[in-house]
Structure formats: C-alpha cells, structure tokens
A tleap script that builds the chain and sets N, CA, C and O, in Angstrom:
source leaprc.protein.ff14SB
mol = sequence {
  NMET SER SER PRO LEU ASP VAL ASP ASN PHE
  SER THR LYS ALA ILE GLU MET SER PHE HIE
  ILE TRP LEU GLU ILE GLU ASN GLY CYS ASN
  ASN LEU VAL ARG VAL SER VAL ASP LEU ASN
  HIE CLYS
}
set mol.1.N position { -18.693 10.225 -21.898 }
set mol.1.CA position { -17.211 9.556 -22.253 }
set mol.1.C position { -16.450 10.953 -21.812 }
set mol.1.O position { -16.956 12.075 -21.787 }
set mol.2.N position { -15.068 10.575 -21.464 }
set mol.2.CA position { -15.151 11.603 -21.250 }
set mol.2.C position { -13.569 11.504 -22.460 }
set mol.2.O position { -13.131 10.555 -23.111 }
set mol.3.N position { -13.027 13.132 -22.307 }
set mol.3.CA position { -12.032 13.279 -23.840 }
set mol.3.C position { -10.520 12.839 -23.224 }
set mol.3.O position { -10.186 12.833 -22.039 }
set mol.4.N position { -9.827 12.524 -24.243 }
set mol.4.CA position { -8.286 11.628 -24.102 }
set mol.4.C position { -7.744 12.784 -23.023 }
set mol.4.O position { -7.263 12.296 -22.001 }
set mol.5.N position { -7.748 13.946 -23.080 }
set mol.5.CA position { -7.528 15.042 -22.670 }
set mol.5.C position { -7.595 14.905 -21.189 }
set mol.5.O position { -6.564 14.960 -20.519 }
set mol.6.N position { -9.050 14.687 -20.522 }
set mol.6.CA position { -9.083 14.186 -19.126 }
set mol.6.C position { -8.233 13.302 -18.868 }
set mol.6.O position { -7.318 13.679 -18.136 }
set mol.7.N position { -8.199 11.797 -19.358 }
set mol.7.CA position { -7.414 11.008 -18.737 }
set mol.7.C position { -5.899 11.186 -19.028 }
set mol.7.O position { -4.974 10.785 -18.320 }
set mol.8.N position { -5.831 11.763 -20.030 }
set mol.8.CA position { -4.185 12.149 -19.732 }
set mol.8.C position { -3.813 13.123 -18.467 }
set mol.8.O position { -2.742 13.144 -17.860 }
set mol.9.N position { -4.547 13.630 -18.315 }
set mol.9.CA position { -4.635 14.580 -17.402 }
set mol.9.C position { -4.598 13.748 -15.781 }
set mol.9.O position { -3.783 13.662 -14.862 }
set mol.10.N position { -5.680 13.341 -16.006 }
set mol.10.CA position { -5.808 12.338 -14.674 }
set mol.10.C position { -4.256 11.297 -14.480 }
set mol.10.O position { -3.768 10.975 -13.397 }
set mol.11.N position { -3.769 10.963 -15.726 }
set mol.11.CA position { -2.870 9.739 -15.180 }
set mol.11.C position { -1.454 10.973 -14.818 }
set mol.11.O position { -0.522 10.660 -14.077 }
set mol.12.N position { -1.558 12.355 -15.505 }
set mol.12.CA position { -0.383 12.939 -14.805 }
set mol.12.C position { -0.545 13.137 -13.289 }
set mol.12.O position { 0.379 12.931 -12.502 }
set mol.13.N position { -1.634 13.501 -12.966 }
set mol.13.CA position { -1.637 13.683 -11.739 }
set mol.13.C position { -1.806 12.700 -10.674 }
set mol.13.O position { -1.888 12.963 -9.474 }
set mol.14.N position { -1.851 11.583 -11.194 }
set mol.14.CA position { -2.010 10.272 -10.557 }
set mol.14.C position { -0.376 10.016 -10.414 }
set mol.14.O position { -0.062 9.982 -9.224 }
set mol.15.N position { 0.675 9.840 -11.256 }
set mol.15.CA position { 1.608 9.767 -11.748 }
set mol.15.C position { 2.583 10.872 -10.458 }
set mol.15.O position { 3.504 10.588 -9.692 }
set mol.16.N position { 2.031 11.824 -10.651 }
set mol.16.CA position { 2.615 13.170 -9.504 }
set mol.16.C position { 2.562 12.728 -8.068 }
set mol.16.O position { 3.361 12.823 -7.138 }
set mol.17.N position { 1.194 12.142 -8.208 }
set mol.17.CA position { 1.004 11.843 -6.605 }
set mol.17.C position { 1.516 10.625 -5.806 }
set mol.17.O position { 1.762 10.591 -4.600 }
set mol.18.N position { 1.633 9.588 -6.755 }
set mol.18.CA position { 2.856 8.185 -6.265 }
set mol.18.C position { 4.098 8.901 -6.562 }
set mol.18.O position { 4.930 8.280 -5.900 }
set mol.19.N position { 4.818 10.019 -7.284 }
set mol.19.CA position { 6.058 10.284 -6.949 }
set mol.19.C position { 6.048 10.944 -5.372 }
set mol.19.O position { 7.020 10.775 -4.636 }
set mol.20.N position { 4.866 11.702 -4.938 }
set mol.20.CA position { 5.489 12.384 -3.734 }
set mol.20.C position { 5.122 11.350 -2.909 }
set mol.20.O position { 5.667 11.206 -1.815 }
set mol.21.N position { 4.159 10.526 -3.354 }
set mol.21.CA position { 4.062 9.826 -1.710 }
set mol.21.C position { 5.210 8.719 -1.582 }
set mol.21.O position { 5.403 8.194 -0.486 }
set mol.22.N position { 6.204 8.254 -3.033 }
set mol.22.CA position { 7.139 7.662 -2.792 }
set mol.22.C position { 8.413 8.296 -2.295 }
set mol.22.O position { 9.224 7.621 -1.660 }
set mol.23.N position { 8.654 9.802 -2.612 }
set mol.23.CA position { 9.531 10.545 -2.001 }
set mol.23.C position { 9.350 10.697 -0.610 }
set mol.23.O position { 10.402 10.616 0.024 }
set mol.24.N position { 8.100 10.936 0.203 }
set mol.24.CA position { 7.623 10.701 1.491 }
set mol.24.C position { 8.128 9.332 1.737 }
set mol.24.O position { 9.043 9.167 2.543 }
set mol.25.N position { 7.735 8.594 1.266 }
set mol.25.CA position { 8.300 7.078 1.650 }
set mol.25.C position { 9.945 6.755 2.104 }
set mol.25.O position { 10.481 6.204 3.066 }
set mol.26.N position { 10.441 7.455 0.782 }
set mol.26.CA position { 12.183 7.576 1.049 }
set mol.26.C position { 12.660 8.077 1.987 }
set mol.26.O position { 13.554 7.516 2.620 }
set mol.27.N position { 12.025 9.637 2.408 }
set mol.27.CA position { 12.635 10.288 3.311 }
set mol.27.C position { 12.443 9.815 4.535 }
set mol.27.O position { 13.255 9.807 5.460 }
set mol.28.N position { 11.126 9.338 4.520 }
set mol.28.CA position { 10.935 8.395 6.299 }
set mol.28.C position { 11.987 7.194 6.329 }
set mol.28.O position { 12.665 7.259 7.354 }
set mol.29.N position { 12.260 6.318 5.660 }
set mol.29.CA position { 13.302 5.163 5.659 }
set mol.29.C position { 14.721 6.177 5.971 }
set mol.29.O position { 15.510 5.672 6.770 }
set mol.30.N position { 15.009 7.202 5.553 }
set mol.30.CA position { 16.282 7.695 5.158 }
set mol.30.C position { 16.347 8.395 7.001 }
set mol.30.O position { 17.387 8.434 7.660 }
set mol.31.N position { 15.094 8.831 7.457 }
set mol.31.CA position { 15.364 9.381 9.007 }
set mol.31.C position { 15.205 8.328 9.906 }
set mol.31.O position { 15.779 8.470 10.986 }
set mol.32.N position { 14.463 7.140 9.699 }
set mol.32.CA position { 14.465 5.784 10.385 }
set mol.32.C position { 16.148 5.384 10.363 }
set mol.32.O position { 16.718 5.510 11.446 }
set mol.33.N position { 16.833 4.990 9.388 }
set mol.33.CA position { 17.802 5.005 9.402 }
set mol.33.C position { 18.854 5.678 10.077 }
set mol.33.O position { 19.713 5.102 10.745 }
set mol.34.N position { 18.772 7.000 9.882 }
set mol.34.CA position { 19.609 7.982 10.627 }
set mol.34.C position { 19.348 7.980 11.971 }
set mol.34.O position { 20.298 8.331 12.671 }
set mol.35.N position { 18.188 7.644 12.612 }
set mol.35.CA position { 17.568 7.570 13.844 }
set mol.35.C position { 18.432 6.394 14.435 }
set mol.35.O position { 19.132 6.514 15.441 }
set mol.36.N position { 18.297 5.204 13.669 }
set mol.36.CA position { 18.708 3.839 14.202 }
set mol.36.C position { 20.589 3.906 14.347 }
set mol.36.O position { 21.339 3.332 15.137 }
set mol.37.N position { 20.873 4.866 13.212 }
set mol.37.CA position { 22.484 4.866 13.522 }
set mol.37.C position { 22.893 5.682 14.390 }
set mol.37.O position { 23.985 5.476 14.919 }
set mol.38.N position { 22.251 6.610 14.683 }
set mol.38.CA position { 22.350 7.552 16.099 }
set mol.38.C position { 21.890 6.417 17.414 }
set mol.38.O position { 22.427 6.551 18.513 }
set mol.39.N position { 21.190 5.668 17.253 }
set mol.39.CA position { 21.004 4.848 18.260 }
set mol.39.C position { 22.459 3.684 18.884 }
set mol.39.O position { 22.952 3.492 19.996 }
set mol.40.N position { 22.748 3.095 17.418 }
set mol.40.CA position { 23.967 2.483 17.567 }
set mol.40.C position { 25.017 3.104 18.271 }
set mol.40.O position { 25.746 2.479 19.041 }
set mol.41.N position { 25.150 4.591 17.984 }
set mol.41.CA position { 26.358 5.022 18.272 }
set mol.41.C position { 26.973 5.605 19.406 }
set mol.41.O position { 28.098 5.967 19.751 }
set mol.42.N position { 25.350 5.547 20.043 }
set mol.42.CA position { 25.537 5.555 21.846 }
set mol.42.C position { 26.160 4.661 22.699 }
set mol.42.O position { 26.166 4.868 23.913 }
savepdb mol mol.pdb
quit
C-alpha cells in the first residue's frame, strides 16, 4: 500500500502535466489561428 502522501504527490504531478499539455494545445491552436489569419490577409 502506498501512503496517502504518494497518491497526493501523484495527482499533483498529473494535474501539472495535464495543465502543461493544455497550455501546449492552446498555444498550438493560437498559432494555427494566427497562420490562417495571415493567409487570409494575403
């Protein structure tokens, strides 16, 4: 059995990871929007 502390640590890490992934996805989407706006203006 792992201690509650380990579980806590794991979920904190998981939350951090998903937050970073979410940020990456958001950045990617913003870049795509920027590129398509640039293409539309040309």
